[in-house]
C-alpha positions, 0 to 999 in steps of 0.5 A: 354667407358667400357663395352655396351653402354646402349642401347644395355644393354637394349634391351639385358635385355628386349630380356633377360626378356622377355624368363624367364616371358615365363619361358623359362630356363636360360640355354635355353635363352644363347643358343638361344641368343648366350652367356653364361647361366653365362651373362644371370645369371649376367642381372638378378642379375642386374634387381634385383639391378636395381629392389632393387633401383628403389623400395628401396625396398632389397627383390627384391636382395633375391632371396629367396624372388622373382623369376627369373619370377617375377623379369623379369615381373616387370622389362619388367613393369618398361621398357614398351618401352622394352617390345613389341621389337624382338629377 
């Protein structure tokens, strides 16, 4: 298998999304979760792409139309089982 299992990806996205939704900056999130800022940025891009596909709306992929906070909140709404996990 290449990459991380889906459950790890979902858990990691949930950790990042919760912090973004709470107003944390991406560099602080990266430091808190012991990852590079680019990994946090990549996760936000992947959440954007997931939402664009789920809603069949390319505006989700456009950072000038949707903020990282909007992305995080929408992603958490679509993954309610992940919203309450702690880490």
